[in-house]
Steps between C-alpha positions, in 0.01 A plus 500: 500500500749300293655197667798306363534135596625164374274340245268230629339208321165683507656784297575289191178577310530874571869500398412321177222749419725795583780363281268436206363853528846657530630340180176493298582794272879473497623437145806309625293259709443139406209502748652208688641693796246357744591146392868578557431634850291194586771262373775680692287495815425127462871425459580717805729724296377833641738646758262782586131523411306792646157649449368844580143499623244773546197398704609135456505531118826422323601817313867426424738206480876458487708186467877462507691187401859397435610514136800372308707758315660390172848608608476280811469786749357381829236634738268672252124525543216574261201716585 
């Protein structure tokens, strides 16, 4: 059964491994996505950070954070 919950500190290694795997073969990737997530988490920039678990294994991750739009529009979020 899949469970969705807020990320916890113990999830960080699994989230990093999942992120590396997800972007490993993507030609547009700089392969730094896991570093970006860790930096945003450390700076407390993530508005929402959820994991999906199956039998206590992290199988999916989503993070949402506020972003600045070049035209000055307010209240936008990045996924």
